[in-house]
C-alpha atoms as an extended CHARMM CRD file, in Angstrom:
* protein
*
        98  EXT
         1         1  MET       CA              6.7350000000       13.7230000000       13.3330000000  PROA      1               0.0000000000
         2         2  VAL       CA              6.2400000000       14.3300000000        9.6130000000  PROA      2               0.0000000000
         3         3  LYS       CA              7.1540000000       10.7100000000        8.8730000000  PROA      3               0.0000000000
         4         4  LEU       CA              4.5520000000        9.4450000000       11.3330000000  PROA      4               0.0000000000
         5         5  ILE       CA              1.8900000000       11.7100000000        9.8370000000  PROA      5               0.0000000000
         6         6  THR       CA              2.7980000000       10.5420000000        6.3180000000  PROA      6               0.0000000000
         7         7  PHE       CA              2.6820000000        6.9020000000        7.4410000000  PROA      7               0.0000000000
         8         8  LEU       CA             -0.7130000000        7.2820000000        9.1190000000  PROA      8               0.0000000000
         9         9  THR       CA             -2.0960000000        9.3280000000        6.2180000000  PROA      9               0.0000000000
        10        10  THR       CA             -1.1310000000        6.6290000000        3.7220000000  PROA      10              0.0000000000
        11        11  ILE       CA             -2.7480000000        3.8870000000        5.7990000000  PROA      11              0.0000000000
        12        12  THR       CA             -5.8430000000        6.0500000000        6.3310000000  PROA      12              0.0000000000
        13        13  ILE       CA             -6.1920000000        6.6890000000        2.5930000000  PROA      13              0.0000000000
        14        14  LEU       CA             -5.8970000000        2.9710000000        1.8260000000  PROA      14              0.0000000000
        15        15  LEU       CA             -8.4190000000        2.1180000000        4.5320000000  PROA      15              0.0000000000
        16        16  LEU       CA            -10.9190000000        4.7600000000        3.3930000000  PROA      16              0.0000000000
        17        17  LEU       CA            -10.6380000000        3.6060000000       -0.2240000000  PROA      17              0.0000000000
        18        18  ASN       CA            -11.1140000000        0.0210000000        0.9500000000  PROA      18              0.0000000000
        19        19  ILE       CA            -14.2060000000        0.9500000000        2.9660000000  PROA      19              0.0000000000
        20        20  GLY       CA            -15.6340000000        3.0530000000        0.1220000000  PROA      20              0.0000000000
        21        21  VAL       CA            -15.2550000000        0.3520000000       -2.5110000000  PROA      21              0.0000000000
        22        22  SER       CA            -16.6470000000       -2.3160000000       -0.2020000000  PROA      22              0.0000000000
        23        23  TYR       CA            -19.6540000000       -0.0950000000        0.5400000000  PROA      23              0.0000000000
        24        24  VAL       CA            -20.3180000000        0.6730000000       -3.1390000000  PROA      24              0.0000000000
        25        25  PHE       CA            -20.0540000000       -2.9610000000       -4.2630000000  PROA      25              0.0000000000
        26        26  GLN       CA            -21.7110000000       -4.4040000000       -1.1200000000  PROA      26              0.0000000000
        27        27  ILE       CA            -18.8660000000       -6.7620000000       -0.2110000000  PROA      27              0.0000000000
        28        28  GLN       CA            -16.9780000000       -7.3150000000        3.0210000000  PROA      28              0.0000000000
        29        29  ILE       CA            -13.9510000000       -5.1480000000        3.7250000000  PROA      29              0.0000000000
        30        30  ILE       CA            -11.8050000000       -8.1870000000        4.4620000000  PROA      30              0.0000000000
        31        31  ASP       CA            -12.5040000000       -9.6000000000        0.9890000000  PROA      31              0.0000000000
        32        32  ILE       CA            -10.7150000000       -6.7610000000       -0.7870000000  PROA      32              0.0000000000
        33        33  ALA       CA             -8.2450000000       -5.6190000000        1.9000000000  PROA      33              0.0000000000
        34        34  PHE       CA             -5.5270000000       -7.8850000000        0.4760000000  PROA      34              0.0000000000
        35        35  ALA       CA             -6.0440000000       -6.4400000000       -3.0040000000  PROA      35              0.0000000000
        36        36  PHE       CA             -5.9400000000       -2.8550000000       -1.7230000000  PROA      36              0.0000000000
        37        37  GLY       CA             -2.7010000000       -3.5550000000        0.1320000000  PROA      37              0.0000000000
        38        38  LEU       CA             -1.1520000000       -4.9230000000       -3.0310000000  PROA      38              0.0000000000
        39        39  LEU       CA             -2.5240000000       -2.0010000000       -5.0330000000  PROA      39              0.0000000000
        40        40  GLY       CA             -1.0170000000        0.4200000000       -2.5160000000  PROA      40              0.0000000000
        41        41  ILE       CA              2.3980000000       -1.1700000000       -2.9580000000  PROA      41              0.0000000000
        42        42  LEU       CA              2.1110000000       -1.0670000000       -6.7460000000  PROA      42              0.0000000000
        43        43  ILE       CA              1.0900000000        2.5940000000       -6.7050000000  PROA      43              0.0000000000
        44        44  THR       CA              3.8390000000        3.7580000000       -4.3510000000  PROA      44              0.0000000000
        45        45  ALA       CA              6.6850000000        1.5370000000       -5.5860000000  PROA      45              0.0000000000
        46        46  PRO       CA              7.3210000000        3.1850000000       -8.9860000000  PROA      46              0.0000000000
        47        47  ASN       CA              7.7090000000        6.5550000000       -7.2590000000  PROA      47              0.0000000000
        48        48  ASN       CA             10.2940000000        5.3370000000       -4.7900000000  PROA      48              0.0000000000
        49        49  PRO       CA             14.0680000000        5.1230000000       -5.1640000000  PROA      49              0.0000000000
        50        50  LEU       CA             14.0030000000        1.7230000000       -3.4470000000  PROA      50              0.0000000000
        51        51  SER       CA             12.2200000000        0.2700000000       -6.4610000000  PROA      51              0.0000000000
        52        52  ASP       CA             14.5870000000        1.4120000000       -9.2240000000  PROA      52              0.0000000000
        53        53  ALA       CA             15.2850000000       -2.2420000000      -10.0220000000  PROA      53              0.0000000000
        54        54  PHE       CA             11.6550000000       -2.6230000000      -11.1410000000  PROA      54              0.0000000000
        55        55  ASN       CA             11.5900000000        0.4880000000      -13.3260000000  PROA      55              0.0000000000
        56        56  ALA       CA             12.3450000000        0.0270000000      -17.0080000000  PROA      56              0.0000000000
        57        57  ASN       CA             14.3550000000        3.2430000000      -17.4160000000  PROA      57              0.0000000000
        58        58  PRO       CA             15.6090000000        4.6850000000      -14.1450000000  PROA      58              0.0000000000
        59        59  PHE       CA             17.0430000000        8.1260000000      -14.7190000000  PROA      59              0.0000000000
        60        60  ILE       CA             19.6500000000        9.5070000000      -12.3600000000  PROA      60              0.0000000000
        61        61  GLU       CA             18.5120000000       13.1180000000      -12.7110000000  PROA      61              0.0000000000
        62        62  VAL       CA             14.9160000000       12.2040000000      -11.8090000000  PROA      62              0.0000000000
        63        63  GLU       CA             15.7960000000       10.0860000000       -8.7700000000  PROA      63              0.0000000000
        64        64  GLY       CA             16.3870000000       13.0610000000       -6.4930000000  PROA      64              0.0000000000
        65        65  GLU       CA             13.0290000000       14.5680000000       -7.4070000000  PROA      65              0.0000000000
        66        66  ARG       CA             11.1660000000       11.3250000000       -6.7400000000  PROA      66              0.0000000000
        67        67  HSD       CA             12.8270000000       10.8410000000       -3.3910000000  PROA      67              0.0000000000
        68        68  ALA       CA             12.0520000000       14.3840000000       -2.2860000000  PROA      68              0.0000000000
        69        69  LYS       CA              8.4310000000       14.1930000000       -3.4170000000  PROA      69              0.0000000000
        70        70  PHE       CA              7.3690000000       10.7620000000       -2.1650000000  PROA      70              0.0000000000
        71        71  GLY       CA             10.0480000000        9.3650000000        0.1250000000  PROA      71              0.0000000000
        72        72  LYS       CA             10.1400000000        5.8490000000        1.4940000000  PROA      72              0.0000000000
        73        73  ILE       CA              7.3750000000        6.1710000000        4.0800000000  PROA      73              0.0000000000
        74        74  PRO       CA              4.3360000000        5.5950000000        1.7680000000  PROA      74              0.0000000000
        75        75  LEU       CA              5.9130000000        2.3880000000        0.4870000000  PROA      75              0.0000000000
        76        76  PHE       CA              6.5000000000        1.1420000000        4.0370000000  PROA      76              0.0000000000
        77        77  ALA       CA              2.9420000000        2.1140000000        5.0050000000  PROA      77              0.0000000000
        78        78  ALA       CA              1.4870000000        0.2750000000        2.0070000000  PROA      78              0.0000000000
        79        79  GLY       CA              3.6420000000       -2.7390000000        2.8570000000  PROA      79              0.0000000000
        80        80  THR       CA              2.4220000000       -2.6610000000        6.4460000000  PROA      80              0.0000000000
        81        81  TYR       CA             -1.1900000000       -2.4210000000        5.2700000000  PROA      81              0.0000000000
        82        82  PHE       CA             -0.5780000000       -5.3580000000        2.9320000000  PROA      82              0.0000000000
        83        83  LEU       CA              0.9220000000       -7.5070000000        5.7070000000  PROA      83              0.0000000000
        84        84  VAL       CA             -1.8680000000       -6.6980000000        8.1570000000  PROA      84              0.0000000000
        85        85  ALA       CA             -4.4870000000       -7.3660000000        5.4700000000  PROA      85              0.0000000000
        86        86  SER       CA             -2.8040000000      -10.6700000000        4.5910000000  PROA      86              0.0000000000
        87        87  VAL       CA             -2.7930000000      -11.8330000000        8.2060000000  PROA      87              0.0000000000
        88        88  ALA       CA             -6.3850000000      -10.6730000000        8.7410000000  PROA      88              0.0000000000
        89        89  THR       CA             -7.5210000000      -12.4490000000        5.5710000000  PROA      89              0.0000000000
        90        90  PHE       CA             -5.7650000000      -15.6450000000        6.6280000000  PROA      90              0.0000000000
        91        91  ILE       CA             -7.3310000000      -15.5040000000       10.1010000000  PROA      91              0.0000000000
        92        92  HSD       CA            -10.7890000000      -14.7490000000        8.6970000000  PROA      92              0.0000000000
        93        93  TYR       CA            -10.6450000000      -17.5650000000        6.1300000000  PROA      93              0.0000000000
        94        94  GLN       CA             -8.5990000000      -19.9700000000        8.2480000000  PROA      94              0.0000000000
        95        95  SER       CA            -10.9880000000      -22.8570000000        7.6720000000  PROA      95              0.0000000000
        96        96  TYR       CA            -10.4110000000      -22.6130000000        3.9020000000  PROA      96              0.0000000000
        97        97  PHE       CA             -6.6170000000      -22.5650000000        4.1910000000  PROA      97              0.0000000000
        98        98  ILE       CA             -6.1920000000      -25.3880000000        6.6780000000  PROA      98              0.0000000000
């Protein structure tokens, strides 16, 4: 249950940030959804043990703390948001891609 709440909370935070920025800058949500999905992955990846290959100096003694604090769920949620945003962007701008 905690994993589901964490997953939904991460997606909700990304969506609310996306809506807020699109409202402030008067642009469509779909125009920046792809960027927010990518930003979500970049923010959650350095704090995840799955992404140690991308870190410059992974420390063994810190890995346990990172895993306990963040876990894998926010990274999966950001990845899901990114995939959904990518598909939605492609569908919305289908005439430009094809």
